[in-house]
VMD Tcl script that draws the C-alpha trace (Angstrom):
set ca {
  {-8.57 26.76 -3.15}
  {-8.00 23.08 -3.88}
  {-10.27 21.19 -6.34}
  {-13.09 19.15 -4.66}
  {-12.34 15.48 -3.99}
  {-14.15 12.99 -6.33}
  {-12.21 9.79 -5.76}
  {-10.46 8.06 -2.70}
  {-7.68 5.79 -3.87}
  {-6.71 3.24 -1.14}
  {-3.38 1.41 -0.84}
  {-3.93 -2.20 0.31}
  {-1.19 -3.56 2.56}
  {-1.05 -1.71 5.71}
  {-4.16 0.36 4.90}
  {-6.87 -2.23 4.31}
  {-5.25 -5.34 5.46}
  {-2.63 -6.11 8.19}
  {-0.07 -7.94 5.97}
  {3.02 -5.81 6.56}
  {4.22 -7.21 10.03}
  {3.95 -10.59 8.42}
  {5.97 -9.57 5.38}
  {8.64 -7.87 7.46}
  {9.13 -10.76 9.76}
  {9.34 -13.25 6.82}
  {11.69 -11.08 4.86}
  {13.98 -10.84 7.90}
  {14.07 -14.62 8.43}
  {14.42 -15.60 4.72}
  {17.14 -13.01 3.88}
  {19.10 -13.64 6.98}
  {19.27 -17.37 6.19}
  {20.55 -16.63 2.73}
  {23.31 -14.15 3.76}
  {21.69 -10.69 4.09}
  {21.38 -10.07 7.96}
  {18.71 -7.33 7.49}
  {16.78 -5.84 10.38}
  {13.01 -5.16 10.60}
  {13.68 -1.48 10.50}
  {15.76 -1.94 7.35}
  {12.92 -3.91 5.67}
  {10.52 -1.22 6.50}
  {12.75 1.41 4.98}
  {13.74 -0.48 1.85}
  {10.88 -2.58 0.91}
  {7.59 -1.20 2.48}
  {5.27 0.19 -0.31}
  {7.51 -1.13 -3.26}
  {6.39 -3.67 -5.73}
  {7.56 -7.22 -5.72}
  {9.53 -6.61 -8.85}
  {11.27 -3.72 -7.21}
  {12.05 -5.69 -3.96}
  {13.43 -8.60 -6.05}
  {15.65 -6.20 -7.99}
  {17.20 -4.98 -4.55}
  {17.61 -8.57 -3.37}
  {19.21 -9.59 -6.59}
  {21.70 -6.62 -6.31}
  {22.63 -7.77 -2.78}
  {22.61 -11.56 -3.04}
  {22.86 -12.36 -6.86}
  {20.17 -13.81 -9.19}
  {20.25 -17.34 -8.00}
  {19.89 -16.64 -4.33}
  {17.14 -13.96 -5.19}
  {15.08 -16.58 -6.94}
  {15.45 -18.86 -3.81}
  {14.60 -15.94 -1.50}
  {11.41 -15.20 -3.55}
  {10.40 -19.00 -3.34}
  {10.99 -19.36 0.47}
  {9.33 -15.97 1.12}
  {6.15 -16.72 -0.96}
  {5.73 -20.14 0.77}
  {6.18 -18.76 4.34}
  {4.29 -15.62 3.77}
  {1.14 -17.15 2.18}
  {0.90 -19.61 5.03}
  {1.27 -16.88 7.68}
  {-1.41 -14.72 5.78}
  {-3.92 -17.52 5.88}
  {-3.26 -18.12 9.52}
  {-2.79 -14.63 11.00}
  {-4.03 -11.84 8.72}
  {-6.78 -9.42 9.73}
  {-8.24 -6.25 8.32}
  {-6.82 -2.92 9.59}
  {-8.58 -1.90 12.81}
  {-11.46 0.37 12.07}
  {-11.33 0.19 8.26}
  {-14.73 -1.65 7.91}
  {-16.48 1.20 9.73}
  {-14.53 3.88 7.88}
  {-15.54 2.32 4.57}
  {-19.29 2.14 5.68}
  {-19.17 5.80 6.42}
  {-17.36 7.06 3.27}
  {-19.69 8.32 0.53}
  {-17.21 9.30 -2.17}
  {-16.11 6.66 -5.05}
  {-13.32 4.53 -3.99}
  {-10.66 2.18 -5.57}
  {-7.59 0.43 -4.62}
  {-4.15 0.88 -6.17}
  {-1.49 -1.42 -4.74}
  {2.01 -2.59 -5.26}
  {0.77 -6.10 -4.81}
  {-0.54 -8.37 -7.53}
  {-4.14 -8.87 -8.45}
  {-3.84 -12.50 -7.19}
  {-2.44 -11.43 -3.96}
  {-5.24 -8.73 -3.38}
  {-7.94 -11.39 -4.24}
  {-6.41 -13.46 -1.44}
  {-5.97 -10.82 1.27}
  {-9.09 -8.63 0.57}
  {-11.15 -11.89 0.01}
  {-10.12 -13.38 3.31}
  {-10.96 -10.27 5.28}
  {-14.27 -9.69 3.44}
  {-13.24 -6.52 1.78}
  {-12.81 -7.65 -1.79}
  {-16.48 -7.19 -2.75}
  {-16.25 -3.49 -1.61}
  {-13.85 -2.82 -4.40}
  {-14.30 -5.49 -6.98}
  {-13.90 -4.02 -10.46}
  {-12.01 -1.03 -9.02}
  {-8.68 -2.67 -8.17}
  {-5.42 -1.79 -9.72}
  {-2.04 -3.32 -9.38}
  {1.61 -2.25 -9.95}
  {1.77 -5.21 -12.30}
  {-0.22 -3.02 -14.82}
  {2.33 -0.30 -15.07}
  {5.91 -0.02 -15.99}
  {7.12 1.86 -12.90}
  {5.81 1.17 -9.38}
  {5.71 3.56 -6.37}
  {7.29 6.04 -5.78}
  {6.70 6.86 -9.43}
  {3.15 8.23 -10.05}
  {2.15 5.58 -12.71}
  {-0.07 3.36 -10.66}
  {-2.10 6.32 -9.23}
  {-2.37 8.05 -12.53}
  {-3.69 4.64 -14.00}
  {-6.37 4.48 -11.31}
  {-7.47 7.90 -11.87}
  {-7.63 7.54 -15.56}
  {-9.61 4.22 -15.39}
  {-12.03 5.84 -12.74}
  {-12.47 8.85 -14.92}
  {-11.33 11.43 -12.32}
  {-8.60 14.11 -12.88}
  {-5.59 13.62 -10.50}
  {-6.19 16.96 -8.89}
  {-9.51 15.68 -7.61}
  {-8.11 12.43 -6.08}
  {-6.93 11.77 -2.49}
  {-4.73 8.81 -1.69}
  {-4.77 6.82 1.53}
  {-1.31 5.46 1.99}
  {0.85 4.14 4.75}
  {4.40 4.08 3.17}
  {6.87 6.82 2.29}
  {6.96 5.55 -1.33}
  {3.27 5.71 -1.45}
  {2.89 9.37 -0.39}
  {5.76 10.22 -2.68}
  {3.92 8.61 -5.60}
  {0.77 10.53 -4.73}
  {2.63 13.86 -4.63}
  {4.28 13.03 -7.92}
  {0.82 12.31 -9.47}
  {-0.47 15.66 -8.34}
  {-2.86 14.07 -5.65}
  {-3.44 14.98 -2.02}
  {-2.77 12.13 0.43}
  {-3.81 10.87 3.88}
  {-0.82 9.14 5.48}
  {-1.78 6.47 7.78}
  {0.77 6.17 10.69}
  {-0.98 3.58 12.74}
  {1.14 0.85 11.28}
  {4.82 0.37 10.80}
  {6.00 3.51 9.12}
  {6.95 6.39 11.37}
  {4.77 9.49 11.14}
  {7.64 11.67 10.05}
  {8.32 9.55 7.01}
  {4.77 10.30 5.68}
  {4.74 14.13 6.41}
  {5.19 16.61 3.51}
  {3.31 18.72 1.14}
  {-0.43 18.14 0.48}
  {-0.44 15.20 3.13}
  {-2.39 15.07 6.30}
  {-0.96 12.32 8.74}
  {-3.31 10.39 11.02}
  {-3.04 7.25 13.31}
  {-6.62 5.89 13.59}
  {-8.78 4.70 10.85}
  {-11.90 5.93 12.57}
  {-10.80 9.36 11.74}
  {-10.78 8.80 7.94}
  {-14.33 9.79 7.09}
  {-14.06 13.14 8.83}
  {-10.64 13.71 7.18}
  {-12.18 13.08 3.82}
  {-15.13 15.30 4.56}
  {-12.60 18.15 5.38}
  {-10.51 17.40 2.20}
  {-13.66 17.75 0.12}
  {-14.08 21.45 1.29}
  {-10.54 22.64 1.38}
}
mol new
graphics top color blue
foreach p $ca { graphics top sphere $p radius 0.5 }
foreach p [lrange $ca 0 end-1] q [lrange $ca 1 end] { graphics top cylinder $p $q radius 0.2 }
display resetview
């Protein structure tokens, strides 16, 4: 029998806030202008769930260091403006958080500055304040387990008693590498089959999350 769940670790982008369609669209526009005619599906496959550092390394390998710097500059300018104009919380997440009684935290590939902006604008920041962890705090981002292990350690919970809520292939891979169970949210851009695998339950509606966590606590 699995250990009882004592901590729920949330990814941020695509799980708490609807930033990913904006990021994908912006990456396609910027990279295509600079000589990488990338498609939305390719952005989802290559970038979704990775840290900014990892994404910039991929862009540098394709376009070279100078154009990678320019791509990052253009992306940040367009992306932040679009976030302020368009971003919303993921449908159903506020109600799900209201119903969850387990301790929670956030562990995201995004920076603390970015999460203050996105979670703040959607009214979610205060729900997690003081319990937010970023890939900037570890050497290796997802799909390596470092970030989730940091979150568990800081929260004082053994990895086997954590469950991760993720929406990216790299995120669920990181959870498995950390020895944690995961709930893969397929209500966004990532195909459900990319999330399927050991110790992972895939779902498509955030309103299902409290019941899934109740089930995980007893299995």
